[in-house]
C-alpha positions, -999 to +999 in steps of 0.1 A: +000+000+000+012+035-009-003+056+019-022+047+051-041+075+067-048+075+104-072+101+117-106+110+132-134+091+115-160+118+114-192+122+094-194+157+079-228+173+081-228+203+058-252+233+064-255+268+050-259+295+076-258+333+078-232+353+098-258+359+125-259+322+133-221+322+139-224+352+163-255+339+181-238+306+189-205+322+200-185+306+172-153+321+156-157+322+118-132+301+100-121+280+130-131+247+145-148+244+179-147+211+198-180+202+215-178+178+243-215+175+253-236+154+230-268+172+239-253+206+231-243+192+197-278+178+191-294+211+200-271+230+176-280+205+148-317+207+155-317+244+143-301+236+110-311+225+075-287+197+063-275+202+027-253+171+025-239+143+047-205+128+038-181+105+056-152+128+063-124+137+087-093+157+075-069+128+067-098+106+054-106+134+029-069+134+017-069+096+015-101+096-007-085+123-029-054+100-033-077+071-042-094+092-068-059+097-083-056+059-086-033+053-057-036+022-034-045+037+000-061+028+033-074+044+065-077+037+102-103+055+123-126+046+152-163+044+145-193+029+164-217+003+151-245+028+145-262+047+117-234+072+111-208+044+115-223+023+088-226+054+066-189+061+072-178+026+063-199+026+031-185+060+021-149+047+022-158+014+004-174+034-024-142+054-028-120+022-030-102+029+003-093-001+025-107+005+060-086-012+087-110-011+116-137-035+127-166-015+142-185-026+173-210-010+196-192+017+215-203+037+246-201+069+224-216+074+189-196+079+157-180+113+155-198+141+137-187+175+123-211+203+115-196+224+087-213+257+086-209+276+054-215+314+054-224+334+023-186+344+019-178+306+014-159+305+046-165+274+067-168+272+105-168+238+121-183+224+153-170+189+160-184+163+183-157+137+183-177+109+199-159+076+197-134+089+171-116+108+199-113+076+220-089+058+195-063+039+213-032+018+205-053-014+203-072+002+174-040+006+154-032-022+129+006-023+130+008-048+101-011-024+079+013+004+089+044-018+082+030-026+047+026+011+038+052+033+023+040+064+042+015+070+070-004+103+071-015+116+105-036+146+115-030+171+143-067+168+152-061+132+164-032+141+188-043+143+224-030+133+258-039+098+270-051+070+247-050+089+213-014+099+220-005+063+226-021+054+193-002+082+176+032+071+191+026+034+182+018+045+146+050+065+143+071+038+158+059+012+132+061+035+102+087+037+074+079+074+068+056+098+085+036+127+071+014+149+092-010+178+088-010+204+117-047+206+110-058+238+127-044+268+146-066+257+176-047+223+177-013+240+173-020+264+202-033+236+224-004+213+219+025+237+209+055+221+227+044+186+216+038+196+180+071+214+179+088+182+191+070+161+164+079+186+136+116+187+146+122+151+156+095+126+145+080+137+111+093+134+076+067+156+058+047+184+075+017+201+060+005+234+075-011+266+065+007+299+071-013+307+103-006+273+118+032+272+112+036+309+122+018+302+155+038+270+161+072+288+160+058+322+170+072+338+139+070+376+134+071+373+096+072+347+069+110+350+065+113+334+099+091+305+087+114+300+057+145+300+080+128+275+103+119+252+074+155+252+062+170+246+096+149+215+105+160+196+074+126+181+069+100+184+041+077+213+050+048+222+028+029+255+035-003+267+020-008+305+020-043+310+006-043+337-021-005+339-019-002+303-032+019+276-016+056+269-008+076+237-001+109+235+016+129+203+014+163+206+030+177+236+011+154+233-019+126+259-019+098+259-045+068+283-047+036+283-067+009+310-071-027+304-063-051+299-093-070+330-101-106+337-111-121+306-095-157+305-086-153+297-049-183+280-033-169+264-001-134+263+013-140+230+032-113+205+024-090+229+006-060+219+027-070+182+028-071+180-010-039+201-014-022+174+007-037+147-014-024+162-046+011+169-031+014+134-017+003+119-050+032+137-067+056+127-039+049+089-041+050+091-079+084+108-079+073+142-092+096+172-087+088+195-058+073+220-082+051+194-098+039+182-064+029+218-056+010+221-089-009+189-083-018+201-048-030+234-063-050+216-089-068+194-063-075+222-039-088+245-067-113+218-077-126+212-042-133+249-034-156+252-064-181+227-050-198+219-017-180+195+007-146+180+009-149+152-017-143+158-054-173+149-074-160+129-103-193+130-123 
């Protein structure tokens, strides 16, 4: 297997809202809020009209993108034997992704993420992790990891306790490790740990400009470039309208963002960028070509609703 993703198995519930809904519910536009109370989550959902339901999760979105590019890929994520869990499993099967997890009835339901899209196409997320956040080392199939060229992890998954043990086991079994920093919220919450991972445990790191700047407390982007060159890793940074940059040891490549796109929904832009870049990487593209493929995939996804490219 080329790439095995390990992440939160979450069903995306996509809804269109106005700016007032974001304010009224004390949400910060463009960021992700973790909800720990199931009843609070259900109440939020009860006031919304659902546009679309898709089996998602950040790394799972990337893995599906890689599958659509004809790569042999798999995924590990914890689900419960319930309605959303079944939907999740079917969604991956339909996308030709090998799912290395046997579901059973769990005390908590399958994880769900409300993706709230405002008229400016920005997405604000409310995530109830459910059983996804209870992943532990027993849930990790070390044989599947050993048979994979690269594992791809998400910052969203990293947490103290059981998920951290699952993370550590995955890294210790892997040939090569890629990871997405996921969200500024995650970076700020786990800064010393993420810094240690980036410097010492990971081979390829995906981040947006805000995440990496926050991680190293950079005053300007020049400091980010210097950090990328000093760590001697493969660092890939998306910069929104400013395009993207990759730093691999001393080799720096940049690409401009595509212009005049009809942006509908920014959900999954980073996930699909990572899919395109990793596709290039495992197929021996140059750094520049990897960036181009990442750009192509993220440009497609932001012109439709949801984080899965519609191949129709």
